[in-house]
N, C-alpha and C positions, 0 to 999 in steps of 0.2 A: 618396229618398235614393239615391245611386249604392253601388251595393254594395264597389264599387272603393276608397270612401273609406272603410270602415269600418276601426275598428280591427283587427278579427278576422280583415276579408282581408289586412291590412297583416302582420297576425303571422304569419299561416300564408307568406304568400309570403317574407318575411323569414326564417321558420324553413328555409325548403327553399333559400334563396338561401346560408343559413351552413352548413348539415347538408352540402349536396351538395359545394360545393368542400373543405368539412372530411374527407369519405371520400376523396375524390381525394388530396387532400395527405397525408392520414395512408398511405395505399397506396405513395405515389410516394415518401415519406420512410422508409418500413419498408426497400424496397429501394435505396435511396440510402444508409440508414443500413447496410444487410447489406455494401453494395461498400465504406464506408469504413471498417468495422470489419475487413473481409479487408484490406484494402490498408495499416491500420495495425498490423495483428498482422502481416503478412508484412515491413513495412520493421523494425519492432522485431526480428523472429528473425532477418532477412536480417543485421542490424549484429550479431546475436548470434554466428552460426553464421559470421561473417567474423572475429569474435575468435575462434574456436578455430580455423578455417582457418589465422589466422595462425600461431597458437601452434603448431601442426600443421609448418608451414611453416619454422616456426625451428627447432623440433626437428630435423628431417630435413636443413637446412641445416646444423646444429652437426655433423651424424653424417658427411656430407660433405664438411665441413672437415676432419675427422679423417682421414678417407682420404685426401683430398689432401694432408695433411700427412704423413703417415705414408709414403708414395710417394715423397716429396720426401726426405725426410732418415732415414730407416731405412735402415743401412745391410746389413740383413738382406734387406731387400726387393728390394734392388738388385743383388746376390751370389747369391741363391738360383739363378738359371738356370743360373750358372756353374760350379755344382758337381756333383760326377758323383752323379746319383740314388741313395738310401740308401747313401750313403757316411756316414763318421761325422759330418763337418763339414756336411754336408747336413740329416742328421737334428739335429745342435745347432742347425741356423740355424732348422730347422722348430721347434723348439719353442721358439727365442726369438720366433719371429713369432707364433706363439701364445699365449705369455705375453703379448706386447704388445696382442695382440688381446682374449685375456680379462682382463687387468687393464682396461682403460679398457669392456669390454662389462660388468663387474660392479659397476662402480660410476659410471661417468658416462654410457653408452648407453641409448636408450631402445626400440633393434633386439630383435628376439629373435635374430638371428644375424649374427657377422661373421666373412668367409673371406678366405682369400688362396688365388690357384689359379696353379700353375704350368703355363702353355700348352705348354713342351716335355715336361714328364712327365705331366700330366694328373691332377696332385695338388692334393687338394682339403684345405686347411685350414682348420677351421671354428671356431669356439666351440660351448659349449654350446648345442643348440638347444633354447627355451622351448616348450614344448608340452604338450598335453594327455595323451599319451600314446605307448608307443613304436609303436603302428603312425602314426601322424601323425609322427613325428621322423622316422620311417625313409623316409615319401613326400616330405618337405619335404628332406634329405638329398638323396635320387636325383633330384628335380626339380632342385635346385642344382648337382648334378654334371651331369646332363645339359645344362642350360641352359649352363653355360660350356663343355662339350665342342661345342657347337653356335655359341656368338656368334660374330658376324662385327666386325671394328672397326667397321665404319658403324653397328653396331647403336644403337637408340635408349636404351638400357640404358647406354650411356657418356653420355651428354647430362643426362639426368635420374631422378627416381624413376618406375619404370613397372610396372604392373599386372603379374605372373604367376599364373599357375593352375597351383596343385601338387594335383592331385587333386580335392578338393570346395572345396580351403583358397586363398582369393585374398589374396597378399600383396603387395607395393610390393618391388622389388629396385632398387641402385644399383650401377653398376658403375664402376671406375675403373683404369683403363692406367696402369701405371708406364712404361711404354716400354723395360722391361726383362725382358718375357716374364713378368711376373706381375702379376693382374690382382687389386685388393682390391674388395670389395663388402660387401653388408650386404641384409638381408632380414628385415622387419616383418609380421606377419602382421596383414592389416586389421582382423579382431575385435578385438586385441588393441589397436589403435590407436583404434579405437571406444571402449574402457572408461571414458577421462576426460568423453567427450562424452555419458554414461546419466545426468552429473549436471546436463544441460541441461534446465531447467524448461520442459517442452512443452505441459502441462495432464497429467488424467489418464490418456487414451490415446495421448498424443503420445508419439513417437520420432523417431530420426536414421538415417541410412543415409549411404553412399557410393553412388557408381554410377560406372559406368566412362565413357570417352567417348562408348559408342554412348547413353549416356543407359540404362544396364540396373542395377537393383540388384544390387550383387557383397558388401554385408557390412551389418550392421547388423540392427537388430529389426523389418526390415519386416514380419516374420509379423503381428506385433501389429495391424496394419489388416486384415486379414483378405482382401485382395486376390487373386480369383482365378489371376491373373497378376501377377508383379511388372510396376509400371507403368513406362514409358518417362519420364524426365525431360527436359524441355526446359531446359537450363540458361541459355537467352537471355531467357526468360519472367521477369515480375516474381516473378510466384507460379502455382501451377497448383492447380485443384480435383480430387481425385480421389476416386473412388468404391470403398470397399470394404466388406466385409460388416458392419463393425464401425461404418462411417458414414462421413460425407465429411471429408477432411483437405485442407488447405491446405498444399499442398508449398512452401517455399522452399530454393534452393539457391544454392552458393558455390562455385567451382572453388577446388582446390587449388594456389596455385603451385608451379613447379617437380614436380608427379607429374600422372599423367593422369586422378584421378581429382575427383570431385565431392562435397560434403559436403551431404545433405540434409537438412532439419528439417521431420519432418509435425505439423501442426499441426490437433487434433480442433475441425472446424468448431462441431459441436453446442455444447462448453463455450462457444467464443465467442460465439455468436449464439444462446445460450439464451433471452436476456431479448425478442430481437427476434421470433424463433420465436412466443413467448408473444404477442408486441402483434399479431404477424399474423394468428393464431387471432381475437384480439379485434376486428380491422377485418372481418373474413368476419361477424360480427353485427352490423357498427355499422346498416347499410342497414337489416334488417328491425328494430331497436330503434328506430332512427327513426323507421321508417313508424308503428310500432304508436306511438309516444310523440306525434307527432303526431296520428294519433287520438282517443288521449284529451285531448289539448290541445283540439281542437276540441271535443268531445263537452262538458267540462268548464271553457270558457272564458268561459262566460257566466254561471255560476253561482259560480264561484271566484273571476273575476276583476274580468270586465267591471260586473257588476251592484255590489260592494262600493267599485270605481272611481269607478262614475258617482256613488254614494251620497257619496263622500269627496267627489270635483268639487263637488257640490250643497253640500255642508257648506261646503267652502272660500268658494264664492260668497257664500253666506249672513255667512261671517264677513268678508269683504271690505266687505257692505254695514252693518257697525256691529250684527249680532245675535249678541252673546255669549253668550245664552242658547241655543244651539242645541248637541243632543247626537247622536250617530249612535248607532242601533243595532247591537248585536252583530252580528259576521259571523260564519255557522259555521266561516270557516277563521279557524286558530290565526294564521297572517302576517297577515292584515286585522283578526281581533281584537285583535291587538298594536296595528297601527294606528289602530284607531278609540278603544284606549283612549288612546293617544298623544295623538291628536286629542283627544277630550274633557277629557284633565287639562290639557293644551296651553291649551285655552278657558278652562277653570277658572282656571287660574292668572293668564291675561291677564286674565277678568273681575275676579276679587278683586283683581289687581295686588299679589301674595304672591311673594316670593323667599323663598327657602329658605337664611338666611346659614350656618345651620350644617352643611348638606349640602354647599354648595359651598365651604367650609372642609374637609372631610373629602375633597372629590375633590383641592383642590389638595395637600392633606396625602400622600394616597397617589400623586396624580404626582409629587411632589418625594420621596417615598420610592422609587418605581421608576426615577426616573432615576437615584439615587444607587445602587441595586441593580446597574445595568446598564453602570456603569463599568467594565468590562473591558479590560484594557490586552492590546492586540493582538501585542506583542512577545513572550511566551508561546507563542504559538501558530507566529509565526516561526520563532523559535528552535529549538522540538519538529521542527517541520519539515525544518528546515535539519539537527538530529541524524540524521532520518529518510535523508536525501539522503546524510549521508557515510556512515551505515553501509550505506546501500545500494552505495556504490561499493567497500565494502570486502567485500560479500557476507557481511552478518554479519546472517546471517536470524534467526537467534534472538532475538536482541536489537530486532531492529525488531519482530517479532512483540511481544514483550513492551513494547515502546514505544507500538505501536498499541492495543494492549489498554488501556493504561494512560490512553491519552490519550481511548480511546471512553468509559472511564469518566467521565473527568475532564468532558468536553464533555456525555457523557448527564446530570452533576449538573449543569450550570452553565446548561442548559435548565429549570431549577426555580426560577430567578429570577422568574418571575411566581408563584411561590408566598411570599407572606411569611415561613413558617416552614416548618422541617424537622426532623429528629430530631437530637438530639444523635450519634447513632451512626451515620446518613448523612452528616453535617459530617466525622466523623473518618474514614469509609471515604474520602469525598473528599479528607482531607488526606493520607490513604495513596497512593491514587493520585497527586496531586501531588507527593509527595514519591520517590516509585518514578520519577518522570520527570524528577524532577532529580538521581534516583542514575545514572541513564541518560543524563544530558547531563553528568557529572561523574563519572565512574567513578572508586572508589575515595576519593573525597574527600567524601561525604556517610554521616553514617548518621544512623538516626532510630528513636526509640521513642515507639509511643502507648499509653497506657494511657486506660480509660476504666471505672468503678466500672460494676456491673451495673444499680444502682439509679437511674441517670443516665442509660443509654442513649436513654429514649425523653423525656428533656427536651425543649421545643419551643427553638430559637434560629433567627435570622434566618440565610439559607443566604449561604455566602460570607464568614463575618465573622471565620474564624479567619484564613483563608488571607493578606490583607493582612500580617498580622504574620509569617507563614511567609517570604513573598515578601521583607519587608524584612529578616530576619534572614539569607536566603540571598543576598539582592543586596549587603551592609554588612559581613556579619557575619566571612566567614571568608577573605577574602584575605589571601594572603602566610601562610597557617597550614602548617605543618609535619602536622601532625597532623591526621586527618579531623575534619571541623566534623559535629559532635554535636547535635541536635536533640530536645527531651525536653517533649512535650504530655501534660499529666494533665487530667483532667477527674473532677469527683466531686462530690456534695451538700457545701454548707457544713456548718459545724457550725448552724446554723439551717439546716435541711431544706428552706425556703423560697426557698433559695438555690443556684445551682450556680455551682462555681467551675472556671474552664478554667485553666490554668497552661500558661505556654512557657517554656521554658528552652533556653537553647543554651550552649557553649562557645567562642565566639567574641569578639569585642572589645570587645563591650556598649555602651552608650550614654557618649557624649563626657557630660563634665559638662557642659555649657551647653546641649547637647540634653536631658537626662534633668532639667534644672531648667526647661528650657521643657515637657517632657510633663509633669511633676509641677504644675506651677503652672496648666496649660491655656492659655497663651498661644499655644503652638502651634497649637492648634485654633482659632483668632480668625485665621490666614494665610490668606489668597485665593490663593498662586501654587501652583506645580503640585508642589511636589516634596513628596515621601511621599503621593501619593495616596491612595493605599489605605488608611493608618492613619486619616488624616485623613477619608476616607469612612465606615469601619465606626466611628468616633468619632461620628457624626452619625446613621448609623444608628441606632446605640443611644439616642442622646438623642429621637428622633423615635418610636421604637418603645415605650421604656420610662421616660422622662422622667429623673428623678432617681432612680428605683429601680437602673439599672445601674450599676455602677463598672468605674472601668477603670485600671490601677494601671501604674506603669512603675519599674523601679528594674534595678540590675547586681547577678549573682548574687556571692558570697563570694570567689570564687577569679577567673574570668573567666566574660565571657557576659554577655546580656542577659535579663531576668526580667520576661515580662508575665502579669499576670493580669486575668482577666476575671470579673466577678460578676454575673451574671443572674438574674431572680427566674422561678423553677419554672413558675409563673401568676400572669397578672397582668390586669387588667380589659380590657386592649384586646384581649385574647387572643380571648375569647369569638366573636367576627362574624368571623375570622381562619383559614381551613382550614387544616390541616396535612395533606399526604399523607405 
């Protein structure tokens, strides 16, 4: 027999042909994913810093407009140089100019200092300087005085906000010429301009900074990165990867229009690619693991797979010939042991021509129950995601965190739909999460209280059996209400301790008389349309699980609102073979 035609040879070749391309694909996808994550993070953070750059540009533009407006309409600015220096009129005019600048600087300005400068008298009039120390104030004042003494009419300072260094302090300066021998200007320290940028979310070790036209960092928290030398930033690149003592950073930049500085965001690459790094470590071990696995596969192939498979094929051929008495010997492998047992059972059933009708009915019953249990309305998820999106636009991060936490609890519970029963306390915790989500969706419009007796917490009930009634109450109960919509849920053992009672009440509009009669008479549950599917679902699940032992009563409260009472047995015969977690 040609060995190349054997199953062993084909499986070996097939294993190699699958494993080798898979390893290559994993390596390639790892590097591709790394670059893709970097580019997406760079694009996202570029949009963010562009927004902050525009805010800074707008703030500085408002400041420049104020200076231009003052030079055009303030009579004191226009007449200051015409007066005798240190005369009474000059001093009064000087004081009025200072008052105008100080009044705006105190309430509307976002710069550290505003000033007016008489070119003829070399007289500097300035507002109070916002600084951290007296020495810093002196340095800034001297720097501005020297700059104004030497400035020329063609200086770039008259055309936009330019960087000026005062000792170790960098700031942006703008000067406006009144054409009457008086300059108006403003100066803001770059570190103070950076204060709102500290709120940017750039990861655990991320930071922002400002760079001059040469790409050199001149302000910000760039010492966090642990760079030996401040890195040079290329503002034309989409992003840069920069190595620091504290790790690798992805830097994205955006120039601030009307200034000569560029805003840069440094995002830690480690947090961005944390999962990809772990994936790369796994890939290194894949070839060795594949070799060992192949060796083990070849050693045990004959005894574990081929021999039981040949026996199975022989038995199938025997069945094909009509010998229904054939039985297979048990295999040491658990998998083939199950196969041989199934084969033997199948042969026995075919030989005896017996069909277990009862088991078939049970399987049908379980399938129907599972179908009812899995009918989940997708609109709730879509509405919740839409609320999170709106909150994100408002940057309401605390509410987003609360919303996401309750959604996690909500959907963690809904994954238990494969379980026929849960504890009543778990169902009530799920209702708490669901109602908290609804409170976040409708702030100030919904209140609730959940009360459960201690001796009722361990009562087993079907999962998601209470939620449809709460959904129905919120959907139809509180439209056009001026006061908050309140839901009361109570769970306790009945007077007969063999039963548990769950009571749901609200202060809404309640059931209409027609709907109440339909529910109480049972006609409602004979409908086949999609109206109020959740209540119909709960009713039929109760019927499938408990039969006539369960009760579902509908009524209206005395004052207002709907009242629903659910009465289920604490223990019943069908519960013994259904696990509860």
